[in-house]
All heavy atoms as atom14 arrays in JSON, in Angstrom:
{
  "sequence": "MKKIAAWWNGLDSSMKALILIGLICIIGIILRWDYVWEGIKKGFNFYGGGSD",
  "atom14_mask": [
    [1, 1, 1, 1, 1, 1, 1, 1, 0, 0, 0, 0, 0, 0],
    [1, 1, 1, 1, 1, 1, 1, 1, 1, 0, 0, 0, 0, 0],
    [1, 1, 1, 1, 1, 1, 1, 1, 1, 0, 0, 0, 0, 0],
    [1, 1, 1, 1, 1, 1, 1, 1, 0, 0, 0, 0, 0, 0],
    [1, 1, 1, 1, 1, 0, 0, 0, 0, 0, 0, 0, 0, 0],
    [1, 1, 1, 1, 1, 0, 0, 0, 0, 0, 0, 0, 0, 0],
    [1, 1, 1, 1, 1, 1, 1, 1, 1, 1, 1, 1, 1, 1],
    [1, 1, 1, 1, 1, 1, 1, 1, 1, 1, 1, 1, 1, 1],
    [1, 1, 1, 1, 1, 1, 1, 1, 0, 0, 0, 0, 0, 0],
    [1, 1, 1, 1, 0, 0, 0, 0, 0, 0, 0, 0, 0, 0],
    [1, 1, 1, 1, 1, 1, 1, 1, 0, 0, 0, 0, 0, 0],
    [1, 1, 1, 1, 1, 1, 1, 1, 0, 0, 0, 0, 0, 0],
    [1, 1, 1, 1, 1, 1, 0, 0, 0, 0, 0, 0, 0, 0],
    [1, 1, 1, 1, 1, 1, 0, 0, 0, 0, 0, 0, 0, 0],
    [1, 1, 1, 1, 1, 1, 1, 1, 0, 0, 0, 0, 0, 0],
    [1, 1, 1, 1, 1, 1, 1, 1, 1, 0, 0, 0, 0, 0],
    [1, 1, 1, 1, 1, 0, 0, 0, 0, 0, 0, 0, 0, 0],
    [1, 1, 1, 1, 1, 1, 1, 1, 0, 0, 0, 0, 0, 0],
    [1, 1, 1, 1, 1, 1, 1, 1, 0, 0, 0, 0, 0, 0],
    [1, 1, 1, 1, 1, 1, 1, 1, 0, 0, 0, 0, 0, 0],
    [1, 1, 1, 1, 1, 1, 1, 1, 0, 0, 0, 0, 0, 0],
    [1, 1, 1, 1, 0, 0, 0, 0, 0, 0, 0, 0, 0, 0],
    [1, 1, 1, 1, 1, 1, 1, 1, 0, 0, 0, 0, 0, 0],
    [1, 1, 1, 1, 1, 1, 1, 1, 0, 0, 0, 0, 0, 0],
    [1, 1, 1, 1, 1, 1, 0, 0, 0, 0, 0, 0, 0, 0],
    [1, 1, 1, 1, 1, 1, 1, 1, 0, 0, 0, 0, 0, 0],
    [1, 1, 1, 1, 1, 1, 1, 1, 0, 0, 0, 0, 0, 0],
    [1, 1, 1, 1, 0, 0, 0, 0, 0, 0, 0, 0, 0, 0],
    [1, 1, 1, 1, 1, 1, 1, 1, 0, 0, 0, 0, 0, 0],
    [1, 1, 1, 1, 1, 1, 1, 1, 0, 0, 0, 0, 0, 0],
    [1, 1, 1, 1, 1, 1, 1, 1, 0, 0, 0, 0, 0, 0],
    [1, 1, 1, 1, 1, 1, 1, 1, 1, 1, 1, 0, 0, 0],
    [1, 1, 1, 1, 1, 1, 1, 1, 1, 1, 1, 1, 1, 1],
    [1, 1, 1, 1, 1, 1, 1, 1, 0, 0, 0, 0, 0, 0],
    [1, 1, 1, 1, 1, 1, 1, 1, 1, 1, 1, 1, 0, 0],
    [1, 1, 1, 1, 1, 1, 1, 0, 0, 0, 0, 0, 0, 0],
    [1, 1, 1, 1, 1, 1, 1, 1, 1, 1, 1, 1, 1, 1],
    [1, 1, 1, 1, 1, 1, 1, 1, 1, 0, 0, 0, 0, 0],
    [1, 1, 1, 1, 0, 0, 0, 0, 0, 0, 0, 0, 0, 0],
    [1, 1, 1, 1, 1, 1, 1, 1, 0, 0, 0, 0, 0, 0],
    [1, 1, 1, 1, 1, 1, 1, 1, 1, 0, 0, 0, 0, 0],
    [1, 1, 1, 1, 1, 1, 1, 1, 1, 0, 0, 0, 0, 0],
    [1, 1, 1, 1, 0, 0, 0, 0, 0, 0, 0, 0, 0, 0],
    [1, 1, 1, 1, 1, 1, 1, 1, 1, 1, 1, 0, 0, 0],
    [1, 1, 1, 1, 1, 1, 1, 1, 0, 0, 0, 0, 0, 0],
    [1, 1, 1, 1, 1, 1, 1, 1, 1, 1, 1, 0, 0, 0],
    [1, 1, 1, 1, 1, 1, 1, 1, 1, 1, 1, 1, 0, 0],
    [1, 1, 1, 1, 0, 0, 0, 0, 0, 0, 0, 0, 0, 0],
    [1, 1, 1, 1, 0, 0, 0, 0, 0, 0, 0, 0, 0, 0],
    [1, 1, 1, 1, 0, 0, 0, 0, 0, 0, 0, 0, 0, 0],
    [1, 1, 1, 1, 1, 1, 0, 0, 0, 0, 0, 0, 0, 0],
    [1, 1, 1, 1, 1, 1, 1, 1, 0, 0, 0, 0, 0, 0]
  ],
  "atom14_positions": [
    [[-34.43, -54.81, 30.56], [-35.68, -54.72, 29.8], [-36.82, -54.2, 30.68], [-37.69, -53.51, 30.19], [-36.06, -56.09, 29.25], [-35.23, -56.54, 28.05], [-35.27, -55.42, 26.65], [-36.88, -55.74, 25.98], [0.0, 0.0, 0.0], [0.0, 0.0, 0.0], [0.0, 0.0, 0.0], [0.0, 0.0, 0.0], [0.0, 0.0, 0.0], [0.0, 0.0, 0.0]],
    [[-36.81, -54.56, 31.97], [-37.88, -54.09, 32.86], [-37.87, -52.58, 33.01], [-38.92, -51.96, 33.07], [-37.77, -54.8, 34.2], [-38.12, -56.26, 34.16], [-38.06, -56.89, 35.53], [-38.4, -58.37, 35.45], [-38.35, -59.0, 36.79], [0.0, 0.0, 0.0], [0.0, 0.0, 0.0], [0.0, 0.0, 0.0], [0.0, 0.0, 0.0], [0.0, 0.0, 0.0]],
    [[-36.67, -52.02, 33.07], [-36.57, -50.56, 33.2], [-37.11, -49.87, 31.95], [-37.79, -48.86, 32.03], [-35.12, -50.14, 33.43], [-34.61, -50.45, 34.81], [-33.21, -49.93, 34.99], [-32.68, -50.23, 36.38], [-31.33, -49.7, 36.58], [0.0, 0.0, 0.0], [0.0, 0.0, 0.0], [0.0, 0.0, 0.0], [0.0, 0.0, 0.0], [0.0, 0.0, 0.0]],
    [[-36.78, -50.42, 30.79], [-37.26, -49.85, 29.53], [-38.78, -49.96, 29.46], [-39.47, -49.02, 29.06], [-36.58, -50.53, 28.32], [-35.08, -50.21, 28.32], [-37.23, -50.09, 27.02], [-34.31, -50.97, 27.27], [0.0, 0.0, 0.0], [0.0, 0.0, 0.0], [0.0, 0.0, 0.0], [0.0, 0.0, 0.0], [0.0, 0.0, 0.0], [0.0, 0.0, 0.0]],
    [[-39.3, -51.12, 29.84], [-40.77, -51.32, 29.81], [-41.46, -50.36, 30.78], [-42.51, -49.78, 30.44], [-41.11, -52.76, 30.15], [0.0, 0.0, 0.0], [0.0, 0.0, 0.0], [0.0, 0.0, 0.0], [0.0, 0.0, 0.0], [0.0, 0.0, 0.0], [0.0, 0.0, 0.0], [0.0, 0.0, 0.0], [0.0, 0.0, 0.0], [0.0, 0.0, 0.0]],
    [[-40.9, -50.18, 31.96], [-41.48, -49.24, 32.93], [-41.44, -47.81, 32.39], [-42.39, -47.05, 32.56], [-40.75, -49.35, 34.25], [0.0, 0.0, 0.0], [0.0, 0.0, 0.0], [0.0, 0.0, 0.0], [0.0, 0.0, 0.0], [0.0, 0.0, 0.0], [0.0, 0.0, 0.0], [0.0, 0.0, 0.0], [0.0, 0.0, 0.0], [0.0, 0.0, 0.0]],
    [[-40.33, -47.44, 31.76], [-40.19, -46.1, 31.21], [-41.23, -45.9, 30.08], [-41.87, -44.86, 30.02], [-38.78, -45.9, 30.68], [-38.58, -44.66, 29.9], [-38.46, -43.4, 30.39], [-38.49, -44.55, 28.48], [-38.3, -42.5, 29.36], [-38.33, -43.18, 28.17], [-38.54, -45.46, 27.44], [-38.2, -42.74, 26.86], [-38.41, -44.98, 26.15], [-38.24, -43.65, 25.88]],
    [[-41.35, -46.91, 29.21], [-42.29, -46.84, 28.08], [-43.73, -46.7, 28.56], [-44.49, -45.9, 28.05], [-42.11, -48.05, 27.19], [-42.99, -48.04, 25.99], [-44.14, -48.73, 25.82], [-42.84, -47.26, 24.79], [-44.7, -48.47, 24.6], [-43.91, -47.57, 23.95], [-41.88, -46.38, 24.35], [-44.04, -46.99, 22.7], [-42.01, -45.81, 23.1], [-43.09, -46.12, 22.29]],
    [[-44.09, -47.5, 29.58], [-45.45, -47.45, 30.11], [-45.76, -46.13, 30.81], [-46.91, -45.74, 30.89], [-45.7, -48.62, 31.05], [-45.75, -49.94, 30.32], [-46.11, -49.99, 29.15], [-45.37, -51.01, 30.99], [0.0, 0.0, 0.0], [0.0, 0.0, 0.0], [0.0, 0.0, 0.0], [0.0, 0.0, 0.0], [0.0, 0.0, 0.0], [0.0, 0.0, 0.0]],
    [[-44.72, -45.45, 31.3], [-44.93, -44.18, 31.98], [-45.06, -43.0, 31.02], [-45.42, -41.9, 31.46], [0.0, 0.0, 0.0], [0.0, 0.0, 0.0], [0.0, 0.0, 0.0], [0.0, 0.0, 0.0], [0.0, 0.0, 0.0], [0.0, 0.0, 0.0], [0.0, 0.0, 0.0], [0.0, 0.0, 0.0], [0.0, 0.0, 0.0], [0.0, 0.0, 0.0]],
    [[-44.79, -43.22, 29.75], [-44.85, -42.1, 28.79], [-46.28, -41.8, 28.41], [-47.16, -42.66, 28.43], [-44.08, -42.47, 27.53], [-42.57, -42.47, 27.6], [-41.98, -42.93, 26.29], [-42.04, -41.1, 27.94], [0.0, 0.0, 0.0], [0.0, 0.0, 0.0], [0.0, 0.0, 0.0], [0.0, 0.0, 0.0], [0.0, 0.0, 0.0], [0.0, 0.0, 0.0]],
    [[-46.5, -40.54, 28.01], [-47.79, -40.11, 27.47], [-47.97, -40.74, 26.09], [-46.97, -41.05, 25.39], [-47.81, -38.59, 27.38], [-49.14, -38.03, 27.01], [-50.15, -38.68, 27.35], [-49.19, -36.96, 26.38], [0.0, 0.0, 0.0], [0.0, 0.0, 0.0], [0.0, 0.0, 0.0], [0.0, 0.0, 0.0], [0.0, 0.0, 0.0], [0.0, 0.0, 0.0]],
    [[-49.22, -40.92, 25.64], [-49.46, -41.56, 24.35], [-48.92, -40.74, 23.19], [-48.45, -41.3, 22.19], [-50.96, -41.82, 24.17], [-51.65, -40.6, 24.17], [0.0, 0.0, 0.0], [0.0, 0.0, 0.0], [0.0, 0.0, 0.0], [0.0, 0.0, 0.0], [0.0, 0.0, 0.0], [0.0, 0.0, 0.0], [0.0, 0.0, 0.0], [0.0, 0.0, 0.0]],
    [[-48.91, -39.42, 23.31], [-48.38, -38.59, 22.23], [-46.85, -38.75, 22.15], [-46.29, -38.73, 21.05], [-48.75, -37.13, 22.43], [-48.23, -36.65, 23.66], [0.0, 0.0, 0.0], [0.0, 0.0, 0.0], [0.0, 0.0, 0.0], [0.0, 0.0, 0.0], [0.0, 0.0, 0.0], [0.0, 0.0, 0.0], [0.0, 0.0, 0.0], [0.0, 0.0, 0.0]],
    [[-46.19, -38.91, 23.28], [-44.74, -39.12, 23.25], [-44.4, -40.48, 22.66], [-43.44, -40.62, 21.93], [-44.16, -39.03, 24.68], [-43.93, -37.6, 25.15], [-42.8, -36.68, 24.09], [-41.3, -37.55, 24.36], [0.0, 0.0, 0.0], [0.0, 0.0, 0.0], [0.0, 0.0, 0.0], [0.0, 0.0, 0.0], [0.0, 0.0, 0.0], [0.0, 0.0, 0.0]],
    [[-45.21, -41.5, 22.95], [-45.01, -42.82, 22.36], [-45.13, -42.72, 20.86], [-44.31, -43.29, 20.12], [-46.02, -43.81, 22.89], [-45.78, -44.22, 24.32], [-46.84, -45.22, 24.75], [-46.68, -45.59, 26.23], [-47.72, -46.5, 26.67], [0.0, 0.0, 0.0], [0.0, 0.0, 0.0], [0.0, 0.0, 0.0], [0.0, 0.0, 0.0], [0.0, 0.0, 0.0]],
    [[-46.13, -42.0, 20.37], [-46.31, -41.87, 18.91], [-45.15, -41.12, 18.29], [-44.64, -41.51, 17.22], [-47.61, -41.14, 18.63], [0.0, 0.0, 0.0], [0.0, 0.0, 0.0], [0.0, 0.0, 0.0], [0.0, 0.0, 0.0], [0.0, 0.0, 0.0], [0.0, 0.0, 0.0], [0.0, 0.0, 0.0], [0.0, 0.0, 0.0], [0.0, 0.0, 0.0]],
    [[-44.69, -40.07, 18.96], [-43.56, -39.3, 18.44], [-42.29, -40.15, 18.35], [-41.58, -40.11, 17.33], [-43.31, -38.08, 19.33], [-42.22, -37.1, 18.89], [-42.66, -36.42, 17.6], [-41.99, -36.07, 19.95], [0.0, 0.0, 0.0], [0.0, 0.0, 0.0], [0.0, 0.0, 0.0], [0.0, 0.0, 0.0], [0.0, 0.0, 0.0], [0.0, 0.0, 0.0]],
    [[-42.03, -40.96, 19.37], [-40.85, -41.82, 19.35], [-40.96, -42.88, 18.27], [-40.0, -43.13, 17.54], [-40.66, -42.46, 20.75], [-40.26, -41.38, 21.74], [-39.63, -43.57, 20.7], [-40.24, -41.83, 23.19], [0.0, 0.0, 0.0], [0.0, 0.0, 0.0], [0.0, 0.0, 0.0], [0.0, 0.0, 0.0], [0.0, 0.0, 0.0], [0.0, 0.0, 0.0]],
    [[-42.15, -43.49, 18.11], [-42.33, -44.5, 17.07], [-42.16, -43.92, 15.67], [-41.49, -44.51, 14.82], [-43.7, -45.15, 17.19], [-43.85, -46.13, 18.37], [-45.28, -46.61, 18.46], [-42.92, -47.27, 18.2], [0.0, 0.0, 0.0], [0.0, 0.0, 0.0], [0.0, 0.0, 0.0], [0.0, 0.0, 0.0], [0.0, 0.0, 0.0], [0.0, 0.0, 0.0]],
    [[-42.72, -42.75, 15.42], [-42.58, -42.12, 14.11], [-41.11, -41.78, 13.84], [-40.62, -41.98, 12.73], [-43.47, -40.87, 14.0], [-44.96, -41.31, 13.99], [-43.15, -40.04, 12.79], [-45.95, -40.17, 14.11], [0.0, 0.0, 0.0], [0.0, 0.0, 0.0], [0.0, 0.0, 0.0], [0.0, 0.0, 0.0], [0.0, 0.0, 0.0], [0.0, 0.0, 0.0]],
    [[-40.42, -41.28, 14.87], [-39.0, -40.97, 14.71], [-38.19, -42.2, 14.38], [-37.32, -42.15, 13.51], [0.0, 0.0, 0.0], [0.0, 0.0, 0.0], [0.0, 0.0, 0.0], [0.0, 0.0, 0.0], [0.0, 0.0, 0.0], [0.0, 0.0, 0.0], [0.0, 0.0, 0.0], [0.0, 0.0, 0.0], [0.0, 0.0, 0.0], [0.0, 0.0, 0.0]],
    [[-38.45, -43.31, 15.08], [-37.72, -44.54, 14.79], [-38.01, -45.04, 13.39], [-37.08, -45.49, 12.69], [-38.09, -45.61, 15.81], [-37.53, -45.41, 17.21], [-38.09, -46.45, 18.16], [-36.02, -45.45, 17.19], [0.0, 0.0, 0.0], [0.0, 0.0, 0.0], [0.0, 0.0, 0.0], [0.0, 0.0, 0.0], [0.0, 0.0, 0.0], [0.0, 0.0, 0.0]],
    [[-39.25, -44.97, 12.96], [-39.6, -45.41, 11.59], [-38.89, -44.54, 10.56], [-38.37, -45.05, 9.57], [-41.13, -45.38, 11.4], [-41.76, -46.49, 12.23], [-41.49, -45.53, 9.93], [-43.27, -46.42, 12.31], [0.0, 0.0, 0.0], [0.0, 0.0, 0.0], [0.0, 0.0, 0.0], [0.0, 0.0, 0.0], [0.0, 0.0, 0.0], [0.0, 0.0, 0.0]],
    [[-38.82, -43.25, 10.8], [-38.13, -42.36, 9.86], [-36.63, -42.65, 9.82], [-36.04, -42.69, 8.74], [-38.34, -40.9, 10.26], [-40.01, -40.3, 9.94], [0.0, 0.0, 0.0], [0.0, 0.0, 0.0], [0.0, 0.0, 0.0], [0.0, 0.0, 0.0], [0.0, 0.0, 0.0], [0.0, 0.0, 0.0], [0.0, 0.0, 0.0], [0.0, 0.0, 0.0]],
    [[-36.04, -42.89, 10.97], [-34.6, -43.18, 11.01], [-34.31, -44.51, 10.29], [-33.36, -44.6, 9.5], [-34.1, -43.23, 12.47], [-34.1, -41.82, 13.06], [-32.72, -43.85, 12.57], [-33.86, -41.76, 14.54], [0.0, 0.0, 0.0], [0.0, 0.0, 0.0], [0.0, 0.0, 0.0], [0.0, 0.0, 0.0], [0.0, 0.0, 0.0], [0.0, 0.0, 0.0]],
    [[-35.14, -45.51, 10.52], [-34.96, -46.8, 9.83], [-35.12, -46.62, 8.33], [-34.35, -47.18, 7.54], [-35.92, -47.86, 10.4], [-35.52, -48.21, 11.82], [-35.96, -49.09, 9.53], [-36.53, -49.04, 12.57], [0.0, 0.0, 0.0], [0.0, 0.0, 0.0], [0.0, 0.0, 0.0], [0.0, 0.0, 0.0], [0.0, 0.0, 0.0], [0.0, 0.0, 0.0]],
    [[-36.1, -45.84, 7.92], [-36.32, -45.59, 6.48], [-35.15, -44.87, 5.85], [-34.74, -45.2, 4.72], [0.0, 0.0, 0.0], [0.0, 0.0, 0.0], [0.0, 0.0, 0.0], [0.0, 0.0, 0.0], [0.0, 0.0, 0.0], [0.0, 0.0, 0.0], [0.0, 0.0, 0.0], [0.0, 0.0, 0.0], [0.0, 0.0, 0.0], [0.0, 0.0, 0.0]],
    [[-34.58, -43.9, 6.54], [-33.43, -43.17, 6.02], [-32.23, -44.11, 5.88], [-31.51, -44.09, 4.88], [-33.09, -41.96, 6.92], [-34.16, -40.89, 6.73], [-31.7, -41.42, 6.63], [-34.07, -39.75, 7.72], [0.0, 0.0, 0.0], [0.0, 0.0, 0.0], [0.0, 0.0, 0.0], [0.0, 0.0, 0.0], [0.0, 0.0, 0.0], [0.0, 0.0, 0.0]],
    [[-32.03, -44.96, 6.88], [-30.9, -45.89, 6.82], [-31.06, -46.89, 5.66], [-30.11, -47.18, 4.92], [-30.75, -46.62, 8.17], [-30.25, -45.63, 9.24], [-29.78, -47.79, 8.06], [-30.27, -46.18, 10.63], [0.0, 0.0, 0.0], [0.0, 0.0, 0.0], [0.0, 0.0, 0.0], [0.0, 0.0, 0.0], [0.0, 0.0, 0.0], [0.0, 0.0, 0.0]],
    [[-32.28, -47.39, 5.5], [-32.5, -48.39, 4.45], [-32.43, -47.81, 3.05], [-32.05, -48.5, 2.1], [-33.87, -49.06, 4.66], [-33.99, -49.97, 5.88], [-35.4, -50.5, 5.99], [-32.99, -51.12, 5.8], [0.0, 0.0, 0.0], [0.0, 0.0, 0.0], [0.0, 0.0, 0.0], [0.0, 0.0, 0.0], [0.0, 0.0, 0.0], [0.0, 0.0, 0.0]],
    [[-32.8, -46.57, 2.89], [-32.82, -45.95, 1.55], [-31.85, -44.77, 1.47], [-32.16, -43.72, 0.91], [-34.23, -45.47, 1.22], [-35.27, -46.57, 1.29], [-34.98, -47.7, 0.33], [-35.53, -47.37, -0.96], [-35.46, -48.15, -2.01], [-34.89, -49.31, -1.92], [-35.96, -47.77, -3.15], [0.0, 0.0, 0.0], [0.0, 0.0, 0.0], [0.0, 0.0, 0.0]],
    [[-30.66, -44.92, 2.05], [-29.72, -43.82, 2.15], [-29.3, -43.3, 0.78], [-29.05, -42.12, 0.62], [-28.48, -44.26, 2.95], [-27.46, -43.16, 3.03], [-26.25, -43.15, 2.46], [-27.59, -41.9, 3.71], [-25.58, -41.97, 2.74], [-26.4, -41.19, 3.49], [-28.61, -41.31, 4.46], [-26.19, -39.93, 4.02], [-28.39, -40.03, 4.96], [-27.21, -39.36, 4.74]],
    [[-29.26, -44.17, -0.24], [-28.83, -43.73, -1.58], [-29.81, -42.7, -2.13], [-29.39, -41.68, -2.69], [-28.7, -44.9, -2.53], [-29.9, -45.81, -2.52], [-30.67, -45.8, -1.55], [-30.04, -46.59, -3.48], [0.0, 0.0, 0.0], [0.0, 0.0, 0.0], [0.0, 0.0, 0.0], [0.0, 0.0, 0.0], [0.0, 0.0, 0.0], [0.0, 0.0, 0.0]],
    [[-31.1, -42.89, -1.92], [-32.09, -41.9, -2.38], [-32.02, -40.61, -1.57], [-32.15, -39.52, -2.12], [-33.49, -42.48, -2.32], [-33.75, -43.54, -3.34], [-33.88, -44.89, -2.97], [-33.85, -43.24, -4.68], [-34.09, -45.87, -3.91], [-34.07, -44.21, -5.63], [-34.2, -45.52, -5.24], [-34.41, -46.48, -6.18], [0.0, 0.0, 0.0], [0.0, 0.0, 0.0]],
    [[-31.82, -40.76, -0.27], [-31.7, -39.56, 0.58], [-30.5, -38.73, 0.16], [-30.58, -37.51, 0.0], [-31.62, -39.97, 2.07], [-31.35, -38.76, 2.95], [-32.86, -40.68, 2.5], [0.0, 0.0, 0.0], [0.0, 0.0, 0.0], [0.0, 0.0, 0.0], [0.0, 0.0, 0.0], [0.0, 0.0, 0.0], [0.0, 0.0, 0.0], [0.0, 0.0, 0.0]],
    [[-29.35, -39.37, -0.04], [-28.14, -38.67, -0.4], [-28.29, -38.01, -1.78], [-27.81, -36.9, -2.0], [-26.96, -39.62, -0.39], [-25.66, -38.95, -0.67], [-24.84, -39.18, -1.71], [-25.04, -37.93, 0.12], [-23.75, -38.36, -1.64], [-23.85, -37.58, -0.55], [-25.39, -37.26, 1.27], [-23.01, -36.6, -0.05], [-24.54, -36.27, 1.76], [-23.36, -35.96, 1.11]],
    [[-28.94, -38.7, -2.71], [-29.17, -38.12, -4.05], [-30.03, -36.86, -3.94], [-29.77, -35.87, -4.6], [-29.85, -39.17, -4.94], [-29.93, -38.77, -6.39], [-28.59, -38.68, -7.06], [-27.66, -39.43, -6.67], [-28.45, -37.88, -8.0], [0.0, 0.0, 0.0], [0.0, 0.0, 0.0], [0.0, 0.0, 0.0], [0.0, 0.0, 0.0], [0.0, 0.0, 0.0]],
    [[-31.04, -36.89, -3.08], [-31.89, -35.73, -2.89], [-31.13, -34.58, -2.25], [-31.31, -33.41, -2.63], [0.0, 0.0, 0.0], [0.0, 0.0, 0.0], [0.0, 0.0, 0.0], [0.0, 0.0, 0.0], [0.0, 0.0, 0.0], [0.0, 0.0, 0.0], [0.0, 0.0, 0.0], [0.0, 0.0, 0.0], [0.0, 0.0, 0.0], [0.0, 0.0, 0.0]],
    [[-30.26, -34.87, -1.32], [-29.46, -33.84, -0.67], [-28.53, -33.18, -1.69], [-28.4, -31.97, -1.78], [-28.65, -34.43, 0.5], [-29.58, -34.81, 1.62], [-27.59, -33.45, 1.0], [-28.92, -35.62, 2.73], [0.0, 0.0, 0.0], [0.0, 0.0, 0.0], [0.0, 0.0, 0.0], [0.0, 0.0, 0.0], [0.0, 0.0, 0.0], [0.0, 0.0, 0.0]],
    [[-27.89, -34.03, -2.54], [-26.97, -33.48, -3.56], [-27.74, -32.61, -4.56], [-27.27, -31.54, -4.97], [-26.26, -34.62, -4.29], [-25.21, -35.3, -3.45], [-24.27, -36.17, -4.25], [-25.02, -37.26, -4.97], [-24.11, -38.22, -5.65], [0.0, 0.0, 0.0], [0.0, 0.0, 0.0], [0.0, 0.0, 0.0], [0.0, 0.0, 0.0], [0.0, 0.0, 0.0]],
    [[-28.93, -33.07, -4.99], [-29.72, -32.29, -5.94], [-30.15, -30.96, -5.32], [-30.18, -29.94, -5.99], [-30.92, -33.07, -6.39], [-30.57, -34.15, -7.38], [-31.79, -34.85, -7.9], [-31.41, -35.95, -8.89], [-32.58, -36.64, -9.42], [0.0, 0.0, 0.0], [0.0, 0.0, 0.0], [0.0, 0.0, 0.0], [0.0, 0.0, 0.0], [0.0, 0.0, 0.0]],
    [[-30.48, -30.99, -4.05], [-30.88, -29.74, -3.36], [-29.74, -28.75, -3.31], [-29.93, -27.56, -3.54], [0.0, 0.0, 0.0], [0.0, 0.0, 0.0], [0.0, 0.0, 0.0], [0.0, 0.0, 0.0], [0.0, 0.0, 0.0], [0.0, 0.0, 0.0], [0.0, 0.0, 0.0], [0.0, 0.0, 0.0], [0.0, 0.0, 0.0], [0.0, 0.0, 0.0]],
    [[-28.54, -29.21, -2.98], [-27.4, -28.3, -2.92], [-27.04, -27.8, -4.32], [-26.66, -26.64, -4.48], [-26.19, -28.97, -2.28], [-26.24, -28.94, -0.77], [-26.29, -30.11, -0.05], [-26.23, -27.74, -0.11], [-26.34, -30.08, 1.32], [-26.26, -27.69, 1.27], [-26.34, -28.87, 2.0], [0.0, 0.0, 0.0], [0.0, 0.0, 0.0], [0.0, 0.0, 0.0]],
    [[-27.17, -28.64, -5.32], [-26.92, -28.19, -6.7], [-27.94, -27.15, -7.12], [-27.61, -26.21, -7.84], [-26.94, -29.37, -7.67], [-25.67, -30.19, -7.59], [-24.64, -29.69, -7.15], [-25.77, -31.43, -8.0], [0.0, 0.0, 0.0], [0.0, 0.0, 0.0], [0.0, 0.0, 0.0], [0.0, 0.0, 0.0], [0.0, 0.0, 0.0], [0.0, 0.0, 0.0]],
    [[-29.19, -27.29, -6.68], [-30.22, -26.32, -7.04], [-29.9, -24.97, -6.44], [-29.96, -23.95, -7.12], [-31.58, -26.8, -6.53], [-32.68, -25.82, -6.74], [-33.24, -25.62, -7.99], [-33.16, -25.07, -5.67], [-34.24, -24.71, -8.19], [-34.19, -24.15, -5.87], [-34.72, -23.97, -7.14], [0.0, 0.0, 0.0], [0.0, 0.0, 0.0], [0.0, 0.0, 0.0]],
    [[-29.53, -24.92, -5.16], [-29.25, -23.64, -4.54], [-27.88, -23.11, -4.88], [-27.64, -21.91, -4.9], [-29.37, -23.78, -2.99], [-30.79, -23.87, -2.55], [-31.31, -25.04, -2.02], [-31.66, -22.8, -2.69], [-32.62, -25.13, -1.62], [-32.97, -22.86, -2.3], [-33.44, -24.04, -1.77], [-34.74, -24.11, -1.39], [0.0, 0.0, 0.0], [0.0, 0.0, 0.0]],
    [[-26.94, -24.0, -5.2], [-25.6, -23.56, -5.55], [-25.46, -23.18, -7.01], [-24.45, -22.62, -7.41], [0.0, 0.0, 0.0], [0.0, 0.0, 0.0], [0.0, 0.0, 0.0], [0.0, 0.0, 0.0], [0.0, 0.0, 0.0], [0.0, 0.0, 0.0], [0.0, 0.0, 0.0], [0.0, 0.0, 0.0], [0.0, 0.0, 0.0], [0.0, 0.0, 0.0]],
    [[-26.45, -23.52, -7.83], [-26.37, -23.2, -9.24], [-25.51, -24.16, -10.03], [-25.24, -23.93, -11.19], [0.0, 0.0, 0.0], [0.0, 0.0, 0.0], [0.0, 0.0, 0.0], [0.0, 0.0, 0.0], [0.0, 0.0, 0.0], [0.0, 0.0, 0.0], [0.0, 0.0, 0.0], [0.0, 0.0, 0.0], [0.0, 0.0, 0.0], [0.0, 0.0, 0.0]],
    [[-25.09, -25.25, -9.43], [-24.25, -26.23, -10.11], [-25.07, -27.11, -11.01], [-26.29, -27.11, -11.0], [0.0, 0.0, 0.0], [0.0, 0.0, 0.0], [0.0, 0.0, 0.0], [0.0, 0.0, 0.0], [0.0, 0.0, 0.0], [0.0, 0.0, 0.0], [0.0, 0.0, 0.0], [0.0, 0.0, 0.0], [0.0, 0.0, 0.0], [0.0, 0.0, 0.0]],
    [[-24.39, -27.83, -11.86], [-25.11, -28.75, -12.76], [-24.72, -30.17, -12.42], [-23.59, -30.45, -12.05], [-24.74, -28.44, -14.22], [-23.35, -28.6, -14.4], [0.0, 0.0, 0.0], [0.0, 0.0, 0.0], [0.0, 0.0, 0.0], [0.0, 0.0, 0.0], [0.0, 0.0, 0.0], [0.0, 0.0, 0.0], [0.0, 0.0, 0.0], [0.0, 0.0, 0.0]],
    [[-25.69, -31.09, -12.55], [-25.43, -32.46, -12.21], [-25.78, -33.37, -13.38], [-26.72, -33.22, -14.04], [-26.23, -32.87, -10.98], [-25.82, -34.25, -10.46], [-24.87, -34.83, -11.0], [-26.47, -34.7, -9.52], [0.0, 0.0, 0.0], [0.0, 0.0, 0.0], [0.0, 0.0, 0.0], [0.0, 0.0, 0.0], [0.0, 0.0, 0.0], [0.0, 0.0, 0.0]]
  ]
}
């Protein structure tokens, strides 16, 4: 944990924000995967001309 804390404290504030936003997005995708997958399928159907 000390190594992680030292690494985190050595980062620039913009990098900290980027990492936090990325983690929040990944957690959101994992928690709502059914909606994400539905959107992906609809997108492919739109470009592929298929019907759903």
